[in-house]
LOGU-681545 format. One record per residue (C-alpha): chain; residue in three letters; residue number from 1; x, y, z. Coordinates in nm, 2 decimals, m for minus. Example, Ala and Ser with C-alpha at 12.3 -4.5 7.8 and 13.67 -1.06 7.14 Angstrom:
  unit  code  pos      c1      c2      c3
     A   ALA    1    1.23   m0.45    0.78
     A   SER    2    1.37   m0.11    0.71
This chain:
  unit  code  pos      c1      c2      c3
     A   MET    1    0.17   18.04    6.37
     A   LYS    2    0.10   17.77    6.64
     A   SER    3   m0.20   17.81    6.88
     A   SER    4   m0.12   17.84    7.23
     A   THR    5   m0.28   17.47    7.28
     A   GLY    6   m0.03   17.34    7.02
     A   LEU    7    0.25   17.50    7.19
     A   ILE    8    0.17   17.41    7.54
     A   LYS    9    0.13   17.06    7.37
     A   LEU   10    0.49   17.06    7.23
     A   LEU   11    0.62   17.21    7.56
     A   VAL   12    0.51   16.94    7.74
     A   GLY   13    0.64   16.65    7.51
     A   MET   14    0.97   16.81    7.55
     A   THR   15    0.98   16.80    7.88
     A   LEU   16    0.86   16.44    7.92
     A   VAL   17    1.14   16.35    7.69
     A   LEU   18    1.39   16.52    7.90
     A   LEU   19    1.23   16.36    8.24
     A   LEU   20    1.26   16.00    8.05
     A   VAL   21    1.65   16.08    7.93
     A   PRO   22    1.83   15.85    8.24
     A   GLY   23    2.05   16.05    8.47
     A   LEU   24    1.99   16.37    8.23
     A   ALA   25    1.93   16.69    8.56
     A   LEU   26    1.72   16.93    8.41
     A   THR   27    1.92   17.18    8.69
     A   ALA   28    2.21   17.13    8.82
     A   ALA   29    2.15   17.15    9.21
     A   THR   30    2.43   17.29    9.48
     A   TYR   31    2.37   17.17    9.86
     A   TYR   32    2.58   17.23   10.17
     A   VAL   33    2.63   17.03   10.42
     A   ALA   34    2.77   17.15   10.82
     A   THR   35    2.85   17.02   11.14
     A   ASN   36    2.58   17.22   11.27
     A   GLY   37    2.29   17.12   10.97
     A   ASN   38    2.02   16.91   10.98
     A   ASP   39    1.91   16.64   10.76
     A   ASN   40    1.55   16.75   10.79
     A   ALA   41    1.71   17.09   10.60
     A   ALA   42    1.61   17.23   10.28
     A   GLY   43    2.05   17.16   10.23
     A   THR   44    2.11   17.52   10.17
     A   ILE   45    2.38   17.73   10.26
     A   GLY   46    2.17   17.89   10.55
     A   ALA   47    1.99   17.53   10.56
     A   PRO   48    2.25   17.28   10.53
     A   TRP   49    2.26   16.92   10.63
     A   ALA   50    2.43   16.73   10.85
     A   SER   51    2.55   16.38   10.67
     A   VAL   52    2.75   16.27   10.45
     A   LEU   53    2.48   16.00   10.36
     A   LYS   54    2.22   16.26   10.33
     A   ALA   55    2.46   16.36   10.03
     A   PHE   56    2.50   16.03    9.89
     A   GLN   57    2.11   16.01    9.92
     A   THR   58    2.03   16.30    9.78
     A   ALA   59    2.24   16.43    9.49
     A   ASN   60    2.16   16.35    9.16
     A   ALA   61    2.34   16.43    8.83
     A   GLY   62    2.54   16.77    8.81
     A   ASP   63    2.49   16.82    9.13
     A   THR   64    2.76   16.93    9.36
     A   VAL   65    2.77   16.95    9.73
     A   TYR   66    2.98   17.18    9.95
     A   PHE   67    3.11   17.04   10.31
     A   ARG   68    3.17   17.29   10.55
     A   GLN   69    3.48   17.27   10.79
     A   GLY   70    3.46   17.01   11.03
     A   ALA   71    3.48   16.64   11.09
     A   TYR   72    3.18   16.39   10.94
     A   THR   73    3.16   16.06   11.06
     A   VAL   74    3.08   15.80   10.80
     A   THR   75    2.97   15.48   10.89
     A   GLU   76    2.99   15.18   10.61
     A   ILE   77    2.74   15.38   10.34
     A   HIS   78    2.63   15.15   10.05
     A   THR   79    2.56   15.39    9.73
     A   SER   80    2.43   15.09    9.47
     A   SER   81    2.06   15.23    9.51
     A   TYR   82    2.18   15.58    9.47
     A   HIS   83    2.21   15.82    9.15
     A   ASN   84    2.45   15.81    8.90
     A   GLY   85    2.62   16.10    8.74
     A   THR   86    2.68   16.10    8.39
     A   SER   87    3.05   16.22    8.22
     A   GLY   88    2.93   16.55    8.13
     A   SER   89    2.77   16.62    8.46
     A   PRO   90    2.95   16.37    8.74
     A   ILE   91    2.82   16.44    9.13
     A   THR   92    3.08   16.64    9.33
     A   PHE   93    3.16   16.64    9.69
     A   MET   94    3.41   16.86    9.81
     A   SER   95    3.52   17.09   10.05
     A   TYR   96    3.38   17.44   10.08
     A   PRO   97    3.60   17.70    9.91
     A   GLY   98    3.89   17.74   10.16
     A   GLU   99    3.80   17.53   10.41
     A   THR  100    3.89   17.17   10.48
     A   ALA  101    3.61   16.90   10.60
     A   THR  102    3.73   16.57   10.71
     A   TRP  103    3.55   16.24   10.66
     A   SER  104    3.60   16.01   10.94
     A   SER  105    3.54   15.64   10.97
     A   SER  106    3.61   15.41   11.24
     A   VAL  107    3.51   15.09   11.05
     A   THR  108    3.78   14.83   10.96
     A   TYR  109    3.82   14.56   10.69
     A   PRO  110    3.64   14.34   10.62
     A   SER  111    3.38   14.67   10.59
     A   ALA  112    3.48   14.98   10.43
     A   ALA  113    3.39   15.33   10.50
     A   ILE  114    3.21   15.38   10.18
     A   TRP  115    3.06   15.10    9.93
     A   LEU  116    3.07   15.33    9.60
     A   ASP  117    2.84   15.20    9.33
     A   MET  118    2.76   15.53    9.16
     A   ASN  119    2.92   15.62    8.81
     A   TYR  120    3.06   15.95    8.76
     A   VAL  121    3.11   16.04    9.12
     A   THR  122    3.41   16.32    9.20
     A   VAL  123    3.56   16.38    9.57
     A   LYS  124    3.76   16.70    9.56
     A   ASN  125    3.99   16.87    9.84
     A   LEU  126    3.84   16.67   10.12
     A   SER  127    4.04   16.50   10.40
     A   PHE  128    3.93   16.13   10.49
     A   THR  129    4.08   15.89   10.76
     A   CYS  130    3.99   15.57   10.86
     A   PRO  131    4.18   15.21   10.98
     A   THR  132    4.16   15.04   10.71
     A   ARG  133    3.95   15.11   10.38
     A   PHE  134    3.76   15.42   10.30
     A   PHE  135    3.59   15.35    9.91
     A   ALA  136    3.58   14.99    9.76
     A   LEU  137    3.48   15.07    9.40
     A   ALA  138    3.25   14.84    9.23
     A   TYR  139    3.19   14.56    9.50
     A   ASP  140    2.84   14.60    9.53
     A   SER  141    2.71   14.61    9.16
     A   GLY  142    2.80   14.55    8.78
     A   SER  143    3.01   14.82    8.69
     A   VAL  144    3.16   15.15    8.83
     A   VAL  145    3.26   15.39    8.58
     A   GLY  146    3.42   15.73    8.61
     A   PHE  147    3.54   15.81    8.97
     A   THR  148    3.73   16.08    9.03
     A   ALA  149    3.94   16.16    9.36
     A   ASP  150    4.13   16.50    9.32
     A   GLY  151    4.32   16.74    9.55
     A   ASN  152    4.25   16.50    9.88
     A   THR  153    4.42   16.38   10.16
     A   PHE  154    4.40   16.04   10.29
     A   THR  155    4.51   15.91   10.60
     A   ILE  156    4.49   15.54   10.72
     A   GLY  157    4.55   15.34   11.02
     A   SER  158    4.75   15.00   11.10
     A   SER  159    4.46   14.77   11.11
     A   ALA  160    4.48   14.63   10.77
     A   THR  161    4.47   14.27   10.66
     A   ASP  162    4.48   14.10   10.31
     A   ASN  163    4.33   14.29   10.03
     A   SER  164    4.30   14.67   10.27
     A   ALA  165    4.36   15.01   10.09
     A   ALA  166    4.24   15.39   10.15
     A   ILE  167    4.09   15.32    9.77
     A   GLN  168    4.02   14.99    9.66
     A   ILE  169    3.91   14.89    9.30
     A   TYR  170    3.73   14.56    9.17
     A   PRO  171    3.76   14.47    8.83
     A   ALA  172    3.41   14.59    8.73
     A   ALA  173    3.52   14.94    8.77
     A   SER  174    3.71   15.17    8.49
     A   THR  175    3.81   15.50    8.38
     A   ILE  176    3.92   15.59    8.76
     A   THR  177    4.12   15.90    8.78
     A   ILE  178    4.32   15.97    9.10
     A   THR  179    4.52   16.30    9.07
     A   ASN  180    4.67   16.55    9.32
     A   ASN  181    4.61   16.35    9.64
     A   ARG  182    4.84   16.31    9.91
     A   PHE  183    4.84   15.95   10.08
     A   ILE  184    4.96   15.88   10.45
     A   GLY  185    4.99   15.54   10.56
     A   PRO  186    5.10   15.40   10.90
     A   GLY  187    5.45   15.34   10.84
     A   GLN  188    5.61   15.16   10.59
     A   ASN  189    5.67   14.82   10.74
     A   VAL  190    5.42   14.77   10.90
     A   THR  191    5.22   14.49   10.73
     A   ILE  192    5.24   14.39   10.37
     A   TYR  193    4.86   14.41   10.31
     A   GLN  194    4.88   14.81   10.41
     A   ASN  195    4.80   14.99   10.07
     A   ALA  196    4.76   15.31    9.92
     A   ILE  197    4.58   15.22    9.60
     A   GLN  198    4.45   14.84    9.50
     A   ALA  199    4.33   14.73    9.20
     A   PHE  200    4.23   14.41    9.04
     A   ARG  201    4.25   14.39    8.67
     A   THR  202    4.11   14.76    8.66
     A   GLN  203    4.16   14.92    8.31
     A   ARG  204    4.17   15.30    8.23
     A   LEU  205    4.31   15.37    8.56
     A   VAL  206    4.52   15.72    8.59
     A   ILE  207    4.67   15.77    8.88
     A   ARG  208    4.92   16.09    8.83
     A   ASN  209    5.04   16.35    9.06
     A   ASN  210    4.98   16.24    9.37
     A   GLU  211    5.27   16.19    9.71
     A   PHE  212    5.25   15.84    9.86
     A   SER  213    5.44   15.80   10.20
     A   GLY  214    5.44   15.52   10.48
     A   TRP  215    5.24   15.21   10.28
     A   SER  216    5.34   14.88   10.23
     A   ILE  217    5.30   14.91    9.89
     A   GLY  218    5.16   15.24    9.69
     A   ILE  219    5.02   15.13    9.38
     A   PHE  220    4.92   14.77    9.40
     A   MET  221    4.75   14.59    9.05
     A   LYS  222    4.66   14.24    9.15
     A   HIS  223    4.62   14.04    8.88
     A   SER  224    4.65   14.12    8.53
     A   ASN  225    4.43   14.36    8.33
     A   VAL  226    4.36   14.25    7.99
     A   LEU  227    4.67   14.22    7.73
     A   SER  228    4.57   14.50    7.54
     A   ASP  229    4.63   14.93    7.57
     A   THR  230    4.35   15.04    7.81
     A   GLY  231    4.51   15.38    7.89
     A   CYS  232    4.67   15.27    8.23
     A   ASP  233    4.87   15.58    8.36
     A   TRP  234    5.07   15.58    8.64
     A   SER  235    5.28   15.93    8.60
     A   TYR  236    5.43   16.22    8.78
     A   ASN  237    5.39   16.06    9.11
     A   TYR  238    5.64   16.14    9.41
     A   PHE  239    5.73   15.77    9.61
     A   HIS  240    5.91   15.80    9.97
     A   ASP  241    5.95   15.60   10.28
     A   ASN  242    5.73   15.33   10.16
     A   ASN  243    5.79   14.91   10.14
     A   PHE  244    5.74   14.89    9.79
     A   GLY  245    5.62   15.20    9.56
     A   ILE  246    5.44   14.99    9.31
     A   SER  247    5.38   14.63    9.29
     A   SER  248    5.19   14.54    9.01
     A   THR  249    5.04   14.30    8.73
     A   CYS  250    4.96   14.59    8.49
     A   ASN  251    4.96   14.55    8.09
     A   TYR  252    5.04   14.83    7.92
     A   CYS  253    5.11   15.08    8.17
     A   LYS  254    5.30   15.41    8.14
     A   MET  255    5.51   15.50    8.40
     A   GLU  256    5.68   15.83    8.32
     A   ASN  257    5.87   16.12    8.55
     A   ASN  258    5.79   15.92    8.88
     A   ILE  259    6.05   16.01    9.16
     A   PHE  260    6.13   15.65    9.43
     A   LYS  261    6.29   15.71    9.73
     A   ASN  262    6.41   15.52   10.03
     A   SER  263    6.17   15.19    9.93
     A   SER  264    6.27   14.93   10.22
     A   ASN  265    6.22   14.67    9.97
     A   HIS  266    6.17   14.79    9.61
     A   HIS  267    6.08   15.07    9.42
     A   ILE  268    5.91   14.89    9.17
     A   TYR  269    5.82   14.50    9.19
     A   MET  270    5.64   14.38    8.86
     A   ASP  271    5.47   14.02    8.83
     A   ASP  272    5.45   13.95    9.16
     A   ASP  273    5.08   13.82    9.09
     A   GLY  274    5.00   13.75    8.79
     A   GLY  275    4.65   13.56    8.86
     A   SER  276    4.50   13.33    8.65
     A   GLY  277    4.31   13.55    8.40
     A   ASP  278    4.47   13.67    8.06
     A   GLY  279    4.61   13.37    8.05
     A   GLY  280    4.84   13.46    8.32
     A   LEU  281    5.05   13.75    8.14
     A   GLY  282    5.10   14.04    8.37
     A   GLY  283    5.36   14.29    8.35
     A   GLU  284    5.36   14.32    7.97
     A   TYR  285    5.44   14.60    7.75
     A   ASN  286    5.49   14.88    8.03
     A   THR  287    5.70   15.19    7.94
     A   PHE  288    5.88   15.29    8.20
     A   ASN  289    6.05   15.65    8.11
     A   HIS  290    6.24   15.97    8.28
     A   ASN  291    6.18   15.80    8.64
     A   THR  292    6.43   15.89    8.92
     A   LEU  293    6.52   15.56    9.19
     A   ILE  294    6.74   15.63    9.48
     A   GLY  295    6.73   15.42    9.81
     A   GLY  296    6.60   15.12    9.65
     A   ASP  297    6.58   14.94    9.31
     A   MET  298    6.41   14.80    9.07
     A   ASN  299    6.28   14.43    9.06
     A   TRP  300    6.13   14.32    8.71
     A   GLN  301    5.95   13.94    8.72
     A   ASN  302    6.07   13.86    9.02
     A   GLN  303    5.90   13.53    9.13
     A   GLY  304    5.82   13.39    8.76
     A   ASN  305    5.45   13.38    8.83
     A   GLY  306    5.42   13.52    8.46
     A   THR  307    5.63   13.68    8.20
     A   ALA  308    5.66   14.03    8.25
     A   TYR  309    5.80   14.06    7.85
     A   PHE  310    5.82   14.37    7.63
     A   TRP  311    5.91   14.64    7.79
     A   THR  312    6.08   14.93    7.76
     A   GLY  313    6.31   15.19    7.98
     A   THR  314    6.43   15.49    7.89
     A   ASN  315    6.60   15.78    8.04
     A   ASN  316    6.57   15.73    8.38
     A   VAL  317    6.83   15.71    8.70
     A   PHE  318    6.91   15.41    8.85
     A   VAL  319    7.11   15.50    9.17
     A   GLN  320    7.13   15.13    9.27
     A   GLU  321    7.15   14.79    9.10
     A   SER  322    6.83   14.65    9.03
     A   GLN  323    6.70   14.30    8.92
     A   LEU  324    6.57   14.20    8.57
     A   ALA  325    6.37   13.84    8.57
     A   GLN  326    6.59   13.70    8.82
     A   TYR  327    6.47   13.35    8.74
     A   THR  328    6.48   13.34    8.35
     A   SER  329    6.76   13.33    8.08
     A   ASP  330    6.64   13.53    7.81
     A   ALA  331    6.61   13.93    7.83
     A   LEU  332    6.22   13.92    7.78
     A   HIS  333    6.22   14.15    7.50
     A   TYR  334    6.39   14.44    7.72
     A   SER  335    6.44   14.77    7.49
     A   GLY  336    6.65   15.03    7.64
     A   ASP  337    6.81   15.31    7.63
     A   TYR  338    6.97   15.67    7.74
     A   ASN  339    6.96   15.51    8.10
     A   LEU  340    7.20   15.62    8.38
     A   PHE  341    7.31   15.35    8.59
     A   PRO  342    7.54   15.30    8.86
     A   THR  343    7.89   15.25    8.84
     A   GLY  344    8.03   14.88    8.85
     A   ASN  345    7.73   14.63    8.84
     A   MET  346    7.41   14.78    8.74
     A   VAL  347    7.19   14.49    8.70
     A   ILE  348    7.11   14.14    8.80
     A   HIS  349    6.96   13.90    8.56
     A   ASN  350    6.91   13.52    8.62
     A   ARG  351    7.09   13.59    8.93
     A   ILE  352    7.42   13.69    8.73
     A   ASP  353    7.57   14.05    8.78
     A   TYR  354    7.61   14.28    8.47
     A   SER  355    7.78   14.62    8.46
     A   LEU  356    7.73   14.82    8.16
     A   THR  357    7.93   14.69    7.94
     A   ALA  358    7.86   14.32    7.99
     A   TRP  359    7.50   14.40    7.98
     A   ARG  360    7.50   14.59    7.61
     A   THR  361    7.69   14.21    7.50
     A   PHE  362    7.41   14.02    7.63
     A   LEU  363    7.19   14.21    7.46
     A   GLY  364    7.34   14.19    7.14
     A   GLY  365    7.61   14.45    7.17
     A   CYS  366    7.67   14.79    7.02
     A   PRO  367    7.56   14.98    6.76
     A   GLY  368    7.27   14.87    6.81
     A   THR  369    6.90   15.00    6.89
     A   ASN  370    6.73   14.95    7.22
     A   ARG  371    7.04   14.79    7.38
     A   ASP  372    7.14   15.04    7.60
     A   CYS  373    7.41   15.15    7.38
     A   ASN  374    7.33   15.53    7.46
     A   SER  375    7.33   15.45    7.81
     A   ILE  376    7.58   15.58    8.10
     A   SER  377    7.67   15.45    8.43
     A   GLY  378    7.80   15.72    8.70
     A   THR  379    7.70   15.88    9.00
     A   PRO  380    7.42   16.17    8.98
     A   THR  381    7.42   16.50    9.17
     A   PHE  382    7.11   16.61    9.27
     A   VAL  383    7.06   17.00    9.40
     A   GLY  384    6.89   16.81    9.72
     A   GLY  385    7.20   16.67    9.83
     A   SER  386    7.26   16.31    9.80
     A   ASN  387    6.93   16.19    9.97
     A   PRO  388    6.67   16.51    9.89
     A   SER  389    6.45   16.58   10.13
     A   THR  390    6.18   16.68    9.86
     A   ASN  391    6.11   16.61    9.55
     A   ALA  392    6.20   16.93    9.41
     A   GLY  393    6.59   16.84    9.52
     A   PHE  394    6.58   16.59    9.30
     A   ALA  395    6.66   16.78    9.00
     A   LEU  396    7.00   16.77    8.87
     A   THR  397    7.28   17.02    8.91
     A   SER  398    7.42   17.15    8.56
     A   GLY  399    7.76   16.96    8.63
     A   SER  400    7.58   16.61    8.71
     A   THR  401    7.64   16.31    8.48
     A   GLY  402    7.30   16.28    8.32
     A   HIS  403    7.24   16.64    8.26
     A   ASN  404    7.10   16.71    7.90
     A   ALA  405    7.17   16.36    7.84
     A   ALA  406    6.86   16.22    7.77
     A   SER  407    6.72   16.09    7.44
     A   ASP  408    6.50   16.43    7.43
     A   GLY  409    6.80   16.66    7.51
     A   THR  410    6.64   16.69    7.87
     A   ASP  411    6.81   16.54    8.20
     A   MET  412    6.79   16.18    8.24
     A   GLY  413    6.53   16.14    8.53
     A   ALA  414    6.20   16.31    8.65
     A   ASN  415    6.14   16.64    8.55
     A   VAL  416    6.08   16.76    8.93
     A   SER  417    5.88   17.05    8.80
     A   LEU  418    5.61   16.80    8.72
     A   VAL  419    5.60   16.57    8.98
     A   GLY  420    5.41   16.52    9.32
     A   VAL  421    5.09   16.71    9.42
     A   GLN  422    5.00   16.99    9.17
     A   ALA  423    4.75   17.25    9.25
     A   THR  424    4.40   17.14    9.16
     A   SER  425    4.24   17.31    8.89
     A   GLY  426    3.89   17.45    8.86
     A   ALA  427    3.82   17.53    9.24
     A   PRO  428    3.46   17.69    9.22
     A   LYS  429    3.39   18.02    9.28
     A   ILE  430    3.27   18.11    9.65
     A   PRO  431    2.85   18.21    9.62
     A   SER  432    2.79   18.57    9.59
     A   GLY  433    2.74   18.74    9.91
     A   VAL  434    2.86   18.44   10.11
     A   ALA  435    3.15   18.50   10.37
     A   VAL  436    3.37   18.19   10.42
     A   HIS  437    3.44   18.13   10.78
């Protein structure tokens, strides 16, 4: 049996080892912030803090900070000197269960409400309002990893200038997850620069189950990321009443089960700004599957700034004629099939209109693989009418063209039950004995 002295030495040694592990919290703490709080208080539910700044300054890996109902003013917070979370123990800032806290800022571009330079931070079930840019990720520091925004509402005003967005992601940020948020912009034609999400060469960017309305651009990838599969996934989103739904030079990006409605310019605008990095390659090897597009078109490689080669389009519903590589004569290694196109001219390529029959011939003729040989033309019938008012209305009726006609036996177009904001998972339990008010 070890002596008591030996046991004490062992415990002390273990404690020192734990303390030396960067970012390791021995016990996760829970803090509270309220509009009637005090930043000199303990941060408990009975003695809450008062500010967003205090929460960022104090929270460590594994900690959760609950914000009670009300509005909190944010005045340009720089976070590069604050604690990081870890992949297993993120720092979480969220509304108290059953309540909605609003972080409000009046700062305008080129400033940002929060310059986020902390790893593994989650913001959840909060409301954010500001004139131009709320979060700027990895601008001040070398890198940001593991930012998550889930179940929030972003409402942005109309004071934007170039490179302004509700969430802006700089190249040193990666492994970003943006899910179940509502992004409400000032209007689809306010300015070309008012974006919901803007990313520069970002890798491992997941944007799923969000709703975008009233933006110049919903998702804007400005300059291409690396020419390899880095897990960018922009799926199950509902875009409506924007100027552009997506404008991107992303490589190896999966875009599936999105709904695009009433874009005043283009639903999809690929290879608009390839930039000088990665050989100028942008918009390559993207997968476009089970999407529904109505009240606007898809424009793939419009300006010729890059190449936008090797893209795959299957099981989609196009209600309007789209453009493919307007200024180049080859087919850009397009692979497509089981799509529903409009009757008559369905695609513009190199400024030439093609019907579905002529398009198949241009691709090499049928039978053949990935030449739209199993695609069809016609007008879909939606359960919500010719211009549905909700994403659920975009389900095809049982008698519609495209019903059960996809390559997997389901309907062509988006699976509306999976699209848009879903109930957020993992909602925390209310602490025992605490009433929600």
